[in-house]
N, C-alpha and C positions, 0 to 999 in steps of 0.2 A: 504494500500500500504506500502511495506517495505521501511524504510529509507535507506539513503546511508550507515549509520553505520551498519544497519542490513545486507545490501547487502555485504559490505566488510567483515563483520564477517563470513558470509556464504562462501565467496570465500576463506578465510583463512583456513576454515575447510577442503576444498577440495584440497589444494595444499601442497607441501613440502617446507620447508624453511631451510636455513643453514646460519650460521654466517660467517663473512669474513674469520675467521680462518679455518673453515671447507671448505669453498670454495677454499682457497689457497691450502689446502691439496688435494682437488679433482683435481685441475688444474695441478697437477704433472703427471696426467695420460693423455695419448693421446686419451682416449676414452671420452673426455669431450669437448663440444662446449659451448662457452661463448658469450652471447648476451647482448648488451647495448641497452635498450629500451628508453633511453632519447632522447630529440630532438637534432637537429643538433648543435645549439649554445652551448648546454651543452657538447656534445661530443667534440666539438672543444676546450673547456676549459680543457680537460683532460679525459682520460679513462684508463681502465685496459689494460695492455699489452696483445695482442693476442685476444682481444674482437672484435666482428664484430658489426657494427652499424645496429640495427633493430628497428628504432623508433616505439613506440607503435601505432602511427597514421598510419603506413604502415605495421603493424605486419602481418596481414593476407596475404597481397600481397607479401611481401618480405621474409617471414620466410623460405619457402622451398628452396629458392635460397641461402640465407645467413646462414641458419642453416639446412644443407641438410639432416642430418641423424636423422630420427625420433626415432631410437633405442638407440642412444648415450645419456648419461646423458647431459641434457641441462640446463645450469645455466643462469639465467637472473638477471640483476640488473638495478636499476634506481637511482635516487638521494637518496631516503630514504627508499624504500622498498614497496611503495604503488602501483605504476604503474607496477612494476615487478611482484607483486602478481597477479594482474589482467591479465597481459600478460601470466603468467604461466598457469592460468586457461584457457585462450584462446587456447594456444598451446596444452594443453591436449585434448581439444575438436577437434583439428585438427589432432589428432592421435599421438602426441609425447608421448612416453611411460614413460619417467622419467624426469620431469621438476622441477627445484628447483629455488625458489626466494631467493635472498640474503637479509637477514635481515639488515636493516640500510643502504643498498645501497652503492653507490660510496662514499658518505660523510663519512660513518663509515670506509670504506676501506682506504680512504685517511688519515683520522684522526689517524688511528692506525699505520701509517707509512709503509703501504704495497706499493709495486711498482706500479707505473702508468706512463703514458706517455702523452705528449701533441703533437698532430700532427703538422707538419710544415704547416704553413698557406699558402693559395693561395691568390693572389690579386683577386679583383672582376672580372677582365678581364680573369684571368686564370681559375677561378671557372666556368665562362661561357664557355670559349673555350673548356675545357676538361670535360664539364658536362656529356657527354654521357659515358666517361670512368669512371667517379666517381660513376655512377649508377651500374656498373658491379662489382659484389663481387670479382671476380678474379683480378680486377685492383684496383678500389676504390681510396681513397686518398693516402694510403701508396704506392700503385703501381704507381700512377701517379707521386708522389714525386720521386720514384725510377727511373722512366723513365727520369725525368728532371735532375737527377744526373748521368745518364748513358752516355757512350761514344761508338759510333759505327763508325768504319772505313769502308768506301766504296772504293773498288778498281775499279775505272772507273766511269766516269760521262756520260756514253753512254746509250745504250739501256736498260740494266738491272739496272744500277746505277740510272737512272732517276726516274722510278716509285718507286724504293726502297727508295731513298732519299726523294722524295715527301711525302710518307706516314710516314716515320720515323720522318720527321720534323713536319708534321701535328699532329702526335701522341705526340709530345713534348719530344722526345729524346734530351737531353740537349746539347750534343756535337756531331757533325757529321764531321769527317775528310774525305776529298775527295781527292783521288790520281788520277791524270790524267795529262799527259804531252801534250795532243793534243789540237787543236783549233777546234772551231765549223766550220763544213763544210756543204754545202747545202745538201749533201747526208745523213747527220745525221738526218735531220729534219723530215724524214718519220717515225721515231720511238723514237728519243731522246727528250722527252718532256720537259726537263729542259731548252732547248735552243729555240731561235727564229730567224727569218730571219734577224732581225737587228743586231744580234750578230755574224754573219758569220765572221770568222777570229779572234774572241775573244777567249782567253784561256777558255777551258771548265770549269775549276775549278772556274774561276771568274764569268762566266755566271751562273753556278750552285749556287754560293754564293748569287748573286743578287736575283735569283728566290726564294731561300729557306728563305732568311732573310725577303723578302717581304711577304712570306706565314706565317711565325711564328717568331716574334722577340724574343721569349724565347730561340731560338736555336742558339748556337754558331757554326758557320761554319769555319772549319780549312782547308784551301786549300793547297794542296801539288802539285805544278805544276812541277812535276818531275816523272820520270819513276822509279818504284821500282827496286832496285838493291841490291846486297849483301852488298854494302857499306851503304845504307840508311835504309834498312828494319827494323833493330833493333830499330833505333831511332824513326821510324814512328809507328810501331805496338805496342810498349811496353805499352803504356798508355791506350789502348782501351779495352773495355769489349768483344765486338763481332766484327767480320770482315765479311763484305759482299763481296763475290767474283764476280765481274762483269768484270773480266779481259778478254782481247781479244787476248791473246797469251799464248803459252805454257811456255815460260821462266818465266813469272809472276806467272802462276798457280803453277808451281813446287817450285819456290822460296817462294811464300806465304805459301804453304803447309809445307815446312820444317821449316819456321820461326814460324808458328802457333803451330807446335809440340814443338819446343824449348820453346816458351813462354806460352804454354798450353792455347791458345786462340781458341775458337770455330769459325769455318768458315762456313758461309751459302753460299754454292756453287750453282751457277746457270749456265745454258748453253742453247743456242738457235741455231736452224738451220732450215731454211725454215719454216716448219709448226710444228716443234717439239721443245719441251722444257723440261728441267729436273732440279730438285732441290734436294739437300740433305744437311745434316749438318755433317760436319767433326768436331767431338768433341774429341780432343786428349785423347787417352787412355780409352775412353768410347765406341768408335766405330771405324770404319776404317778411315784412312786418305786417301788423294788423291792417294798416292803412293801404298796403299794397292790394289787399283783398277788398277792403271796404273803405274807400277814401273819406266818406262822410257818413254820419249816422243816418238811419232811415227815419221817415216820419213816424210819429207815435202810433198811428193806426196799424202799422206793419210790424209792431214790436210787442206782442202779447207777453205778459209775465207768466211765471209759473202759477201765481195766484189766479190768473185768468184761464190758463190752458191746462195746468196740472203737470205732474211729473211722477213717473213710477218710482217708488221709494228706494228700490235697490239700484236704480240706474246710476246715481252719483257715486255709489260704491265702486262700480266698474270703471267709470271715467276718472274719478279721483285717484284710484289706485294706479291707473296708467300714468297719470300726471306725476305721481310720486316716483314711479319707475323711471320716467324720463328725467326727472330732476337728479336722481342718483346717477344715471348714466352721464349726465353733464358734469356732475361734481367729480366723478372718477375718470372721466375721459375715456369711457369704454363704449363699445357697441356703436350703433348707428342711430343717433337721436332723430326725432321726427322733424328735422329741419327741411322745409320745402315739401313736406308730406302731410296731408290731412287724413287722419285715421277716423273713419266713420263707423259707428256701431249701431246696429238695429237690434234692440232687445227682443222684439217680436219674432224676427227671423232667426235670431241667434247668429248674426253674421257680422263680419268686419269687412270693410273694403277701404281702399286707399286712393286718394286723389292727389296727383302731383301738383305742386304750386310753384310759381316762379316769382322772383323779385321783379317789381315794376320799376324800370328806370325813371319813369315819370312820377313815382310816388312823391307826394308832397312833403314827406318827412325823411325817408331814407333814400330817395332817388338821387339822380346825378345832379339835379338842380333844385334842392328843397325849397319850398315856398312857406312851409310852416316851421318857424324857428323858435317859437315860444309855445307856451301852454294855452290851450283854449278851454274855457269852461262851457260845457254844453248843458248845464243843469236845467236851464229854461227851455231847452229845445227837445231833449230826448224823452222817451217814454218812461212810464213808471217802472220801478225796479222789478226785475224778474231774473231767474237764474239762467235763462236762455232766451234768445230772441229770434223772431222769424227771419231776421237778416241772415242767420247762420244756416238756414235750410240748405241741404246739399246742392240743390239746383242753382243756388246763387253763387256757387263757387266756380262756375264755368269759365267766366271771362279771364281770370288770372291763371287758370290751370293749363298745364301742358296737354 
């Protein structure tokens, strides 16, 4: 029977190795993926920048998720070069075409003064709370820390704001600002799940704060018990990374759009009406803005509110959850956000369809020659509040769509 020494010598004959200096040069290319095969406690003490954690004990299970390209040059390292050599041999058997083990491992990399990083630590409670996020390569520890440092502003604590806020808080988005001047009403409770019967008459922002802080103490809730106006919107919006639009009236939607273009803040827009819902992302100067689709508000008679037309109670749960998903994608820089894409949901059919949108070069706000350079108060012009308006019916999205 061969000894361990014989076995390892045989492995070394089958694999490629590189010094830390050679690896550093390789990492200048985008065609290299870097894996750290040490255990969790070692990774937590420090690792090479841009490495992904693929512990040797889970190598076969995790490799294809965390090191997705079998054709790219794949560099592995451990503490001293032994485990990474064996891991390189394993990946070759799994079909990876060019795997390299770093001689001397992280210890030699670190001792030679090359750059490395130490991840921000989680408390034991946080590690348990976000454990399912930490397992996802696209999120992981770095992504979860980014979420904890992020700030999302929600316009409205109603039908759309409720599920969006719930899921963003549970995901660990560190700061949630909530703008709503209204109080809880019995008619809200058919769909606005942040609130409860015993809070009727209480300001919605205070009710939302109590609910979300009880859900996740990591999250800071900043209540704004005021209506967005041209006087306060700059103060409120400027410090947030992403805005979720759950507004219930046209004046707020247009004001928010114009401010988001000014501050270059992405807005996750949602709308609901009876059995229909819609979501898109307005990312300034990368896709259309709200005024690219609807340059001016409609007349009041074409804008029925939910109080007039009604809305299925579960519908905002679907749309608000999609809005939360889009916000997280924007915060983490993953996936394909709904920029330039209008996602339409029909609850009666149980169907989704997508309409492509394009930015309007003649848009009065984000176009090549903007004509609206300040804020416009539409309070006296627009219809009464409602969570969705007839202007958003799918048929009206034809002219700016591809």
